[in-house]
N, C-alpha and C positions, 0 to 999 in steps of 0.2 A: 213488746219493747217500747219504752217511753220515747217521745220525740227527742228528749235531751240526749239519750244514749245513741239514738239513730244519727243525730247530727254529729256527735263526737266520732262515731265510727266512720261516717262519711268523710269527715275532715282528715282522719288518719289515712284513709285509702287515697284521698286526693294527694296528700303529702307524699305518700309512697310512689304514686304515679309520676309526680313532678320530679322526684329524685331520679326515678328510672329514665325519664326523658332527658335529664341533664347528663346522666351517665352515658346513655346511648349516643347523645350528640357528641360528647367527648370522644367516645370510641369511634364514631363515624369520622370525626375530624382526624384522629390519629391514623385510621386506616387509609383515608384519602391522602394524607401526607406520605404514608409509607408507599402507597401505590405509585404516586408521581415520582418520588425520589428513587425507588428501586428500579422502576422501568427505565429511567434515564441513566442509571448507573451501568457502565460497561464492565465486562470481566477484567479488562486491562486496568481500568481505574481502581476496581476493587482490589486487585492484586497489588497495585502500587500502595494503596492504603494499608494493606496487610504487611507489606514490607516495611512500611514506616511505623508499624506497631500500634496503629490507632485502635482504640477500644471499640469493640463491636465489628471489627473488620473481618474476623474469621467467619462469623455468621453471614456477613455480607458477601464474602467470596462464595460460600455454599449456595446462597440464594441466586446469585447472578449466573452460576453454572447451569441452573435449570429455571429460567424465568417462569415457565408455565406452572411449575410446582408451587410457586407462591402467588402468582397473579390470580388464578381462578379462585382459590380460597379467600383471598383478600376482597375480590369483587363480590363474592357471595356474602361475606360478612358485612360489607358496606351496604348492600341491598337490604339485608335483614334488619340492620340497625335503622336505616331510614324508613323502611316500611313500618316497623314497630313504633318509631317516633310519630309518624304520621297518624297511625291508628290511635295511639294513646292521646295525642293532642286533640284529635277529633272528638274522642269520648269526653275529655275534660271540658272542651269548649262547648259542646252540646249541653253538658250538665250545668255549666256556669252561665251561659248566655242564651240558651234556648235556641230559637230559630236563627239568631244571628251567629250561632256557634260555628256554622260551616264557613262563613266568610272570615271570621276571626282566625279559625284554625288554618285556613288556606293562606292568609297573609303571614301568619306566624311561621308556617312551615316553609314558605318561600324564602323569608328573610333568614330564619334560623338555619335551615338545612343548606340552602345555597351559600349564604355568606359565611356562617360559622362552620358548617360541616364540609364545604367544598372549596369555595374561593379562597378563604384565608389560608388554610393549611396547604393547598396545592400551590398557591402563589409563593408562599414561603419556601416550599420545597424546590420550586423552580429556581429561586434566587439563592438558596443555600442547599444545593443537592448533596454535598458530602456530609454536612452536619445532619441533615434529615435522614439520609440513608443509614449512617452509623447509629443514629438514635433509635430508628425503628427496626433495624435488622434483627437484634436479639429477640425482641418480643414476637415479631412476625415469624421468625424461625421456630420459636416454641409453638406458636399457634398452628402453623401448617403441619407440625408433627403430631398434633392432637388427633387421635384416631377418628372421633365422630366428625370433626370438620373435614378431615381429609377424605373420609368415605363419602360424606354427603356431596362434597364438591366433585369428586371423581364420578360419582353416580350421575349427577346432573349433567356434567360435561359429556359423559358417555351417552346419555340420552340425546343430547343436542347433536353429537356426532352421528348418532344413528339416524336422526331425522334428516340431516343434510347429506348423509352418505359419505362422511369424512372417514378415511381409513386409518388415520393416525397422525401423530404430530410430525411436522416437517422440520426444516432447519431454517426457518425464517430469520433467525437471529445471526446467521452467518454473515460475515463482512466480506465483500468482494474487493478486488484490487481497485476498481474504479471508484468505489466508495472511500477507500483509504486515500487515494489520490485527491479526491474532492475534499476530504477532511483536512489534508495538508494545505490545500489552497485556501480553505476557510480559516484555518489557524493562522496562515500568513496574513490574511485580510484583517483578522482580529488582533494582529501583532502578538500572538502567543508564541510564534516561532519566527526566526530570521529567514531571509531569502535563501541564504546558503543552506540552512537546515531543510527548507522545503525542497531545494534542488537535490539534496542528499537523499531525502525520503523517496522522491521520484526515482532517483537512480537505483536505489536498493530494490524497490518494487519491480522496476523494469529489468533489473539484473537477472532475475530468475527466468525471464522469457528470452534472453539473448543467447544466440548460438555462436560457436567459435568462428564460423564463417564471417560474421559481422564485425569481429574485432581483430582478426588475424592480419598479419602483414602478407599481402599476396605474393605469389612466386616471383613476378617481375621485380618487386621491390626488395627481395631477399638479397642480403650480402652473403654469398656462399663461396666455398673453396672446393677444390678437387683433392681427392685423397692422395694423389701422387705429388702434390706440391711439397716443397721443403719447409721445414719448421721455421727457419729464419725469414723466408719470404712471407709466410702466412702471419708470423708475429708482427712484421712491419705493417702489413695490411690491417690487422686487427687493431693495432695501436693508432693507425691513421683514422679509422672509422669510429673508434671509441667503443667497440663492442667487447664484452667479456666472454661471449660464446658465439661460435660460428658453425653453421651446418656444413657437413662435409659430404660432397657429392661423389658418386661413382664417375670416373672420367668419361666425358662425352655423353652424359645422361643427366636426367633430373632426379634420379633415385638418391635419396639421402641415406648414407651408410653409417653416419656417426655425427657426433658433436664434439668440436674441439674447444677447450677452455683456454683462454689467454694465459691464465696462471700456470697451466700445464706446459704451454709453449715456452713461457719464461723459464720454468724449471728445467725443461729439456735443453734450451739454449745455454743456460748456465752450467749444465752438466756435459757440455761439449757434444750435444746431439742435435745441433742446429742444422746439420745436413741430412738428418733423417726425414723420411716421408711422414706427412701428418697422419697417415694411416696407422702408424705405430703409436700415436699419442692422442687418440680420440676415444670418446666414451660412447656407450650405447644410447641411441636416441629413443625418445618416447614419441609414439605416434598416436594421434587422436583423429577421429572423423570430424569433418567440417560441420556436421549437424549436432555435435555434442554441446550440451548446455554449459555455459561458462561457469555457472555456480557449481556444477558437478566437477568441472575441470579444476577449479580453484581448490576444492576440498582434496582432490586427488594430488595436486601439486604440494599441498601442505602435508599430506600424509606420507608421500613418497619423496619429499624434499627435492624436487627438481623445478627449475625456473623457466625452461624452454621446451616446447613440444612442437613436433612437425605435424602439420595438418594435411590430411590426405582426403581426396575426393572419393566418390563411390566406385571409381575404377582403380583405386589404389595409387593414383598419381599424386605427386606433390602439389598441393594447392597453396601452401604458404607455411608460415610459422606463427606461433603465438607465444608470448612471454607472460610471466606473472605480472609484469608492469602493465601490459595491455589490459589485463583483467582488472587490476586495481584502478586504472584510469577510467574504466567504465563506471566506477563508483564515485570517484573524487574528481574526475576531470583530468585534463592533460597534465602530465608530469614532465617538465622540460629540464634536462640537465645541461651541463656545459658543453656536451658533445652534440646535442640536438640542434639541427637547423630546420625549424618547422615553419611552414607558412601558416598564417591564420586560417582555420577552417572556414570562417565566414568573414568576408571583407566587404564593407559598403563602398560602392563606387560613386563617383560624381554622376548626378542625374537620377539617383534613386535605385539603380540596379545593384544586385548583390552577387559577388563572386564567391563560389563555394568550391571546396575540394571535390573532385570527381568521385572520391572514395566515401563521401558522406552518405550515410545510410538514409534511405528514403524516409523511413519513419521519423528519423531525427529532423530531416528537412521539413516534414509535415508539421512537426511541433514548432519549429523555429518560425515558419512562415504562416502558421495556421492554415495550411493547405490540405488538399486531398489528392496528392500525387499518387498514382496507382502503384500497387505492389504486384509482384509476379515472380518469375524465375530470376529476376535481377534483385540485388540487394542495395545497390548504390545509385546515386543520382546519375553518375556516368553511365552505368548499365542501363538505366531507364532511357537516357537520351540515345544510346546505341540501339535499343530495341525499337524506339519510335522512328528513328531514321532508317534503320535497316541496313546501314553500311557505315564504314569508318568515315566520320565527318571531316570536312575541312574546317579550319579555324573560321569562326563567324557563321557557320551553318547552324541553324536552329529549327525549332518546332514549337507550335502553339499547343498548350495543353490546359484547357479550361481558361481561367483568367491569367495564367502564367505563360511566360515565354522562356524556354530553355535554349541556350546558345553555347556551342562548344567554344570556350574562351582560350583554351590551350590544349593542343594535341601533341603527344609525343609518340611517334610510331603509330601503333594501333590503339593507343590508350588515350582516353579523355582525362586530362589531368585537372583542368579547372572548367567549371560550368558557370556561365553568367545567367542569373535568373532575374527576369523583369516581373516584379509583383504587380498586382492591380493597384491603381492609384488610391492613396489614402491608407494602405495597409502598413503594418509594422512588422519588425522582426523581433521575436522573443529571444531573450538571452537565456542562459542556463538556469537562472533563478525563476524564469517565467515572466519577467518584466518585459514590456514592449519597448523596443528601440525604434523611434521614428526617424 
């Protein structure tokens, strides 16, 4: 072969290799962009994009449902592209620059692979995650379904799992409640949501862990009537307290035998049955255990269309009652109507002390004061103070617990109605939105 022919052949080969390097660099950059954007994309966000009808969102939803299904093949292809580029560039540099080829190739690979193949596409994907994910999802979805790529990736991952003794894929992508709460806090700091929305998110998540005992009206606070009372007398009492439903007790006991509706009493009085016993105008009560989840109870109330349930303890005794309004208030906060005469659950006193309702749940107090008050067989702050003292306290009697001091601020009979809490100096009280009140 003549030197001229050899030179021409060599030039053509070099040109083909240069084209191959450029193509592989572009492929590596695309795969790096796809890796970053798809890993950062959540299933919820992908579903929202699909609902909005964005192009490529269907493939995106499928990929986010199984992240390992696309991540391993993408990482493998990135590695193959970069290794081939490094090898080809090394050969070309050695051919063109001789002994200096290694240095030239190293510099070129660092600049080209890192800047063009990694930094630029990944940074763009970080700043434009939705566009990058929607752009890359269709092609990535096609690649991971290509049998040779899938088989090679699965085989290598299987070999790696065999070497490290890994038994199979876990559920590392599952989101916990604490992570959701933290995400809501971060979204509030980034002004992506309002404080009221953050409070609602927290309430909804915590709603599933709340039991009826924590939201019920306890037996001493129940307004109840006895079954032998007359309709007219009961109607006057119902109108006075402003309740549309009242539990009916067996005379001389705490056993609830029915529920009377004010509208039924009005109808009976207008039909000249005002001197009848309430026993003849009551409805069958619904009973629920005090350990029942409020989320389950709400679904039950919706399905069976009742608004009031009698709460019973483990011995079958009446522990209290719970209404649909009580459950809704756990989500949206207190609902006060024209008949309610409610004391504020939290009241700041002169000097820095805070007065709280004795019925405040301990976990709620811990959130408000950023405290670690203990939990146990009691649910409320009043119950905690009872347990710590070991007897019915006098007004002003208190106890130290960590940096806090709890004092019985108001006692009615054997009940602690208000508790005064002295927090440590410099601490604040969190409102329902999570903001600190100094």
